[in-house]
N, C-alpha and C positions, 0 to 999 in steps of 0.2 A: 504494501500499498504506498503510497504517497502524500503528502502533506495537502494539506488544505488552503488554497488559495481565496483571496476576496473575491479576485474576479470569476471563481467558478459558477456555476448554473446554479448548484444545490449548496449546503454547507452543512455538517452534521449536527442532527438533532431535526433537519427538516423533515413533516410529515407530506408526504404525495397522497392526495387523495383520500385522506384518512386512512390511509393503508403502508404505507412503506414508509419506515422512519429510516432517513440517512446517515451510514455510519461511519462511512467512508470515502475516498476517493480510491479509484483503483487504476484509472488512467483516463489522459485527454489525447484528441484528436483532432482534424481537421473540422472537421462537422459534428464528432458529437466527443460526451462525456461519460465513461461509465461507473458507477458507484456501487458501493456495497450500501446494501438493504436489508432490514428485518420486518417483514410484516409484523404490523401491530396486533394482526386478528390470529393469525397459526403461530406466529413466533420463527416461523422459516425464513432463511437468510436467501437472498437473492441478489444476481446480477442487472443493475437499472443503464440501460445505454439510451442515453439524453442527448437529442436533438438540439444542438446550441438556437438558443431565441433567435437567430438572424435567418436559420435554415426550417423551423418550425412552420410556418407559413407559406414554404414553396412547396409546390404539389410536385414536384419532379423529385425534390427528397422526399417527400412523406411515401409515394408511389415503390420508391426505391426501398423505405425501409420497412415497407407492408412486403416487400419483397423475402427482407430479410426474415421478418417474420414466419414466412412463407417454409425455410428450411428447416422447422419446427417440424416435417414431414419426416426428416431423418429420424430414424428412430433405432440408435444405437449409444451403448454407454460410452462410446469413445466417442461421441459427439455432442457438445455443448446443449441441451435440452432449449429451447425458446419457448417460451407460454404466448405472451402477446401485448400489443399496444397500447396505450393509454394516453390519455391528454389531459394535462393540469389543467385547473382552472384557469389559469393564466397562459394556456395556449401552448404547453412546452409538451411534446413529443416523444415518451420514452417506450423502449422494448423491454421485456420483462425475460429476465431467461436466468438458468439456475446459476446458483455461487457456488463456484469450484475453490474447495479452499486445499492449499498444497503449493512447493513452490514451483515456478515454470522452469523450463530446460534455460532460459535464458538466466536466472540465477546459478541454477547449478553450472553454466557454463563459467560465470566468474569465479565460481569456487572451485574450478581445474577440473580437470579431467575426468570423464565417468568411465568406466568400467565395458569393457565389450561384450560382455553377457546383459547388464543393465541395457544398452543400446539396442542390443538386437531385441530384446524384449519391448521396448520402446517404440520399434520399427514394425512388430507385430503389431500391435495395440493399435499405433497410428494407421496402419497399413489397412485395419479392418474397419475403420472409422472413414478413413477415405475411400473404400470399395463402398460402403453403404451411399455415402454422398455422391461419387460418380456413379451409382446405379439410379440415381435420379438427376442424372446429368448435373450437378454440382460438380464447381473446382471450384478450390477454396482461393488459390491464385495467390497467397500472402503469407505461405508457411513460414516459420522463420520460431527459433524458441520461445520467442514472446507467446507465441500461440499456441504452444503445448505443455498444458500444467499437469504436473503428479500428483493424483488426488491421492493426500496423506502422503506425498512422498513417495508411492508406488509406483513405479519403472511401469508395470501390468494395471497400473489405473491410470495411466494418461491420457487425457482426455483434450480434444483439439477445439479452440475457442476462436471466436471474433470470425466471422464470416460476413465480418461486416463488407469487403469489397468482392464478396464470391458471386463468381458468375453464372448464371444458369444458362448452358450450352443448348438448350432447344433454340429453334431459330427464331431470330425477330429478338431474344430476351437482351435485358440490359445488364453492365456490369452495376453493383450496388452504388461506388461513388462515380462513375462516371465509364466510359471506353476508353481512358487514359492507363498506361502502366499506373500498375500500382504496390508489386512487389517489391521487396528490398532486395536491393543488388548485390549482398551478398550471399543469398539463399534464392534467388530469382533462377530460371532458367532461362539458357540463351536467348531462346528464342522471344521469351516477355521484352525484351529490349524492343523488339520489332512490333510489339502488339498480339502476337501470337500466343495463344494458351490454349492449352486440352489438359486433358487428365495425366498426361506425362509429364507438363509443369511441374504438378503436386508433386509425383516421383521425384524429381530431379533437388526439388528444396528438400525433402525428409532427405534423400541423400546427401545432401550440402550440413544440414543440421547433424545427422550422426556425424560425421567427419568430425565438426566444428567441438561437437561434446566430447567426442573423445580424445582430441588432440588439446580441448581447453583454452580454447581460443577463436575468435572468429574469424573467418578465410579471408583472404586482403584481395582484394579486389580492385587495387589500383587507387588512385588519388585524383585520375578527371578522366571525363567518357569514356576518351581515346583509350586509356588502360584498364576500365572496365571494359569496353566491347574485347580487346584482344584475349583479356585473361578467362572471359567466358567464353572464348573459344578454345580454350585449352582443357585437358582432362585434370579434375582434379587429383592433388599429388596426395597418393593412399600409401607411399611407401611407409613401413613400418606398422601398419594395419595389420593386426592379427584375422585369420581367417576362421569363419568366410566372410567376418563383417568388410573383409579388404574387396572380395569380387562384389560382394551386396553393395557397396557404395558406387565401385568401377560402374557395373551395371545397371545400377538407378542413376547414377550424374552424370553419363555420356552426353557430351555437347551436341551430340546429333540424336534429335527424340526418337529416329527409326532404330538406333544403338542400343535405347533403353531397354528396362521391363516397358512392358506396353499397356499395364495396366498394374492394378493393386494387387488383382488376384495372383498374378504371374509373381509380384513379391513376397506374396505369403506361400507361392508353391515352392519358391526358390527356401524360405524359411523352413517349411515342414521338410523337403530333402533333406537340409541340412541339421536337422535335429532328428533325426530317423523317423518322421512321421511322413506318410503316403493317402492319398486321396485316390482313390481306386476310381473315382467318376470322373476325375476331374483330366483333362487334357490338356496340357501348357506348352507353348514351344516359346524357348527362351530365344533372346536375340542372340544373334552368333557374333562372334568375336569381331573386334576392327580387323580389318585386313591389313596387313601389313603396307610400308609403305611400295609404292610400285618400283622397281628396277627399272635404272637407267636403261635407255637403247643404247649405249656405249660398251654398257657392261654385257651384253648380249652376242658382242662380235665374236666369231668362232678363233678359240687359241690355234696358232700354227701344230701342225698334228707331227709327229716325227717321221721320218721315211721307215716304211717296214721293211725293204730291201736291204739285207745287211749289208756293211761294208765293204769295197774289197780288200781290203787290209784288215787283218784283226787291230784292234785297239792296243796301243799300249801301254803294258801295269805299268802304274804310278810305283813310285817306291811307297815299301811299308811306313809308316808313321807309328809314331808313341801312340796307344792309347790312354795316356794318361788324361790327355786334354778328358775326352768321351766320360773315364769313369769318374773325375770329378763332376762333370755335370751331372751325370747318372745321381751321384751318391747326395748330389745338391737337393735333387727333384724329388728324393728318397724324403732326405732331412726334411725340405718343406711339404711335402704331403702328411710326413709324420705330423709337424707342428700343428697344421691345418686341423689334423684329426685329432691330435692333442689338446686343443682350443676347446674345437666342438663338443669334446668330451667332458671338459672340466679340468683339466689335469692342472694346466695353469691357475687356474682360477685364485689359488693363493700367491703366487705373483703377480700375477696381471690386473686381479681384483674380477668381481663379476661381470659378466657381459651384459649389462642392462643398458635398454638404450636414455641416451639424457636427453633429461626434460629441463626444457627453458622456457617459460620460469617454473621454477621450483615450489610446487604449494601444495598444502595440506590444510585443512579448514577439519576441525571436533568440533564437534556443537552439541548441546545437550537443551530443549527449549522448556519453558516451565512445564510441567506434569507431561511433559513426552520423554523419548528414547532419544538417547545419543545417538550420532552418526558420524563416522568418519570417512572422509573423501580426498585423495589425493594422491601425493608420491611418497615413496619409504624408500630408504636407501638400503636394506639389508632383510632375509629373510629373516634375522632376530627382532629387526624392528618390527616385520608385517606379522610373526607369530605374537608377540608383546601386545601390539594395536589389536589385532582380532582378538585374544583374552581378554582384557579391557573389556572391550564393547558388547563380548558374551556376558561376564560378570555385571556389565549395567544393561542388561537385556538390551544393548544397543546394534547396530550394522556397521557394515564397515566397507569402501567400494576404493581397493587400495592397490596402488599401482608400483612395482618394483621398478626404479629407474635411479641414475647416477647424474649427479647437476653438482652446483657451485654452492656445498654446505660444510660446513665444519666436521670435519673426523666422530664430534662424538654427539650430532646431528642427533641422530637416535635417540640414545642416552639420556638428552637434554629434554627432547621431547615427550618421553616419558615420566621423568623426572615432574613433571611440569605439571602432566596430567593427575599423577597421583594426588598432586595437590588440589585440583579442579574437583576431581570427584566428586566430593560431599557438597559442593554447592548445588542451589536448588535449579538454577540455572546459570549456565557458561557456555562461552564460544572461544577457541584458538584458533587462531589464524595466522598461517607463515606463508613469507614468499623469502624462499632462500633462508637465511639464520632470521630474518627481519619477524618478528612476532608481536601478535594484538591480542591482548587478554581483556575480556570481560566478564560478569559473571554475579550474580545476587543471591545474596542468602537473608535469612531472617535470623541467623542464629549469630549472635554478639560475638560471641568466644569465638567462631572459624572464622568471624570477619574480619576480629583483632588478629588471629594466626598467620592469615594471609597476607594481611596487610604488610605484617611484618615480617613474613617468607619473601616478599617481592620487594621489598623496601629498597634493597640495594641491588637490584636488578634482578633479569630472568637467570636460569638456571645455567650454567655452562658459556657457550659459545653463542645462546641467544638474544640478540637484542630488540630490544622493546619496552613496553610498559604493561602492569595490569591495573585494572579499573574495576574494582568490585566492590559495589554497593550495599549497605545494608539495610535492607526492607523488612519494616516492622510488622509483624501478624496485623495488627490494627493501625489503620491510617487515621491520623487525631483530626477532630474535627478543625484544631487551629490551625492546622498545615493547610485545609483546604482552606480556611476562611480568610487565610490570609491573603492568596490568592485571589480571590472573592474582592478581597476590599482593594487591594494593589488594581484591579481593571476594570470595578465597575466604576461606569460613567453616565449611568443614569437612575438613579437611585440604587438604592439597598438590592442586594442578592439572595434571592432564598435557595436554601438545601434542602427541599420535601423528603425526608424517606432518613435523615440523619440522626443515630441516636446517640447517647449519653457517651459512649464509649469510643465517639468515629465510626470509622467504616471496616466492617469487619472481610476474611479475605473473597467473598461472595457477594459483597454487596454491590451495589450499584451507587455511581455520585451522579446526584441528580441536580441540576441549578436552573432556575429559575428566575423570571423579573426580566426586567429591561435593557436594551444595552441603548448605546447613540449610533452605532455602524458595524456592518458586517466583520469587519478586521478586530473588532473586542470580541465579539463571539468565535472565531477562529482561534485569537490569542486563548480565550478561556478552553477549547477542547485541547489545544495542543497542549498547554503549561500543567493541565489538569490529569491530560494520557501520561505525562512526565512520570509523576508521582502516584499514579493511579495502579500501577502494577498490573495484575490481570483484571482489574475491577473495569467494569463497564462505566463509560462515563456520557450522560448525556445531558447537552447543554439546550433545553427548552427555554430558550427566551425570546422576547419579540425584538427585532430588529428596528429600532426608531429612527431619528436623525438627530443630530447638536440643536435645533431649534425646539423637537418635541421633546426632548430629554430637558431642555431648561424650562418648559412649561411643567412638565412631568412633575421635578419637585418642587415646584410652589402649588400646585395643584391643591384643594383642600380635603382633607380625609373623610370623603362622603361613600356610602357604600352605594352599588347599583341599583337603580329603581325600575329598571324593566322597561325603559325607552329604548325605542329602537332608532335607526340611521338606514335608510333604505336608500339603493341608488339606483336611476335610470337611466339610459344611453339617450339623450336629449333627441337626438335628431332621427332616431328608430323608436322610439318610443317604449325600449325594451327593458325590463328588469336586470340588471346588471349585478347578481347576488356575490360579484370576487369581488367589487369595490376596484376594478384595475379599467382604467381608462387608457386608449391612445393619445397619442397625436392627432388634433383635426377632431375628437370629440367632443361632446357639450355634456359635463356630467347633472344633473340633475337630482334634488336632495331632497327627500320627506323626512320630518320627523313623526316615527308612530308611538302615539301617547295611549299607553295602556289605560281599560275605562275607570281603572283607580285612580287614574291622575286627574283632579278635577279643580284644584284650587294653587294657589302657588304663581311665581314667574317663570319662565324660561329664559335661559342666556345660552345661544347656542353661536360657535365661534369656529371655524377653520385655520390650523395651525398649519401655514404653507411651508412647504421644503426648502424653500429660499431664504427663510426666516421671518416671514410677516406673518401678522397673524388678521383674518379679515371675521366684520363680525357680521353675520347671517340674521343674530335677531336679538336684541333690537338694534336697529341703526338710524342713523337722520331720516331715511326715506320709508322707515317703518317702524315705528316707535312704541307703539305696544305690543306688550308679550306678557300680558296678565292669561293664564290659562284660561279662565273663563270667558275672555273677550276672544280667544283662540279658537274657541270650542263654536262660538256663536249660538249654542242652544244646542248642540248635539251631546247625545250621551253613549256610553260605549268607546268602544276604542276609535281614533279617528288619524288622521295625517296631516300635518302643517307643511307644506311647501315653503321653505327657506332657502333653495337655488333652483332658478327657472331656466326653461329651456331659454334660447337666446333671443329668438322670436318674441315671446311672451314677456321676457325683460324689458326690451324695448319698448314695447308698450305699453308695460304696465309701472314704469320707472322700478323695477325690482332687480336683484343681483342676481346675471347669468353670467358665465364666463367657460372659454374653448380652452382644450388643453394645448399649448404648444411647445415648442421643446428648448426653451430657454431653464426651465426648473423642473425636471424629473425624477420622481422618488416617490417617497412617501408622506402625506399628508394626514392630519389627524382632525375629525370631528367631534368637537365636545358639546355634550350639551348638560347643563347645569342646573338643576331644579330646586328652588330656595323658596324661601315664606317668603320674603319681602326682595325689591328691585336689590341684584347684586351689587351694583356700583351706585352711588352719587352723581346722577346727572348720566349722558350719555357717552359713552365711547366712541371716535372716529370708527366711518366705516372699516378702515385698517389702520395698523399701527404695527410697530416693532415687536418682536417676540420677547427682547428685553422689557421693554414699556409695560406692557402687557403683564410679565412675571412679577414685576414691582408689583401694580394694580392688585393683581390675584392676591398677593403675599398681604399686602396691606389689608387688604378686606377680610380674608380668612383671618388673622390675627386678632378681631375684634366682633367678626361675626359667623366665624363656624361655625354654632348652634343653628343656626338658619338656615344653612344649607341641607336639604334635605335627602339628595341623591347624585352620583357624577355619572354619566354614560359616555360611550365613546366609541369610534368605529375609524379606522385607517380606510384613506383611499390612493389608492398609487396611482400615480400616471408614469407611462412608458414611451417607447417606440416601437410602432406595430412591427 
């Protein structure tokens, strides 16, 4: 997951259509953003793909997102399950899909090389998913490590995600984001550079991914377009890749599509054949090996043929020469052959060292998540270190994907690493990441004694030749209310923030930290979520605050402390005379505002004002052109619930000297309609029709100081203005 940004469409804590609560940002793209969300109804996690606001009203993109939704017809566990499209009250369109929890192959790539056996498992699983998609004429077109998730970290549970640029290969079908090239250069098939794509392109991409994850580094495709085109025409370098993975990659990622496996079914048949499985009903034709380069014609000229007729005179017999030279040559050949045999047989390992491949960079990562099993992946220098690491992972109920390799490391590297891990193993959560001799260590524990021990153990540096530092945090079992309160007090910018659900002892290990109240801007909400997440540990953080703006917060801090009175605020789109329950108006629209009085509000006085996003206050009732605000006068003899219009259509406002306005793009955002019901008129005399927020705040503060008891209720509603 990635950090939230103020410009994101949604923020942690937002609830979409009263159903999906946003928890985190998963990714951002050119036309959409992907969020992790939880259903408030079922508690199920989901991934929501949201079209950015500027595309949500574009019919072309809506058609394309609908086509992506149709990919839900692919029914296979290796393909992410799509659900359906929804539209928010604000007009934003989002697509619901399964949330797949686990590391992506891009994360595994950053951690270092993966074991060949695991990659063969990934290949089988992904090929099964591709076969299901290709059978429905759907080509992914953008397979890369970040589009493959290992559910729970298990290679056998690989899942293909993000069919956002998938192409339906049926005649006349469209690409989801247009017809331009969309694949990533590093993993795209050569033909994709010229806009040609079919199922074999996905096979190439999968092969390139397997090689990248085996080596632990992304393919080098050059630094400019010319280099990209040149390198894409060359075969991938699979030297040093063990069989059968080497041949598999060679035949999946041949530059010529006709020389590749022609379908995912052929890839699966190859895997079955090399795992001793057979499918008696399958007839599979593998692509032939690439033909050798043609022999030049000049090399086909006939050699001169010696005459078969014996010479008229017998050849002279040369003088006998010493055989010493020949014997020496033969002896040298025997010695060379014996040396090669001895090397291959391991006779000279004690002198020359193990015959392991060189790894650069030389990396190892061992980590244990909270409430999870540890996992080790990367390089080790010897059989002894390999055995020790495997034994440690077994003891801790973990797993290991390790590769024997040589590299630029100290002679004591293996022993130093094991000594470090023996110190870390008792932590609740820890991670050791090595690049050569450079190490980074982090961990958490609730055990104060263990924290002190490790702090002292690493105070003078890491064991042996390892270089780096260790950061071990002490996480108390209970998170104190004071710690949370300090964050809230420091970031509160629109009145006090509340913490419903807080207990007298603070927050336990399974407690949720919930924050309610109001803030002045989105950046404050993001800051609350990020800072609380840093101290929350595994606790869930819910920032359920209302985002206002500095103007509204200035008024909020000076409003009287009065209960809601059930007085409603209704919005209508003036030019269409249509109800607007969302309260969201776009540039060019004419908001009409009605105050809905309940049947029991029959006396007293109403004061209605709108606090504009630009920092001004407009008094809708009373004002110089409409001074009567007594409830009895507004009812004019009517009983029961009634509506009092305070902002009119532009046409009616012009005719009757009332207030009416049209949204322009000079000040967009949130405004607030405030309705105060009081026993007596709120102010001595009329306020101007418009005034500054600071002037109105001062007037409110002065009135509340001496007339708080006369205020019966306070009701309000947000009006939002935006660009369509």
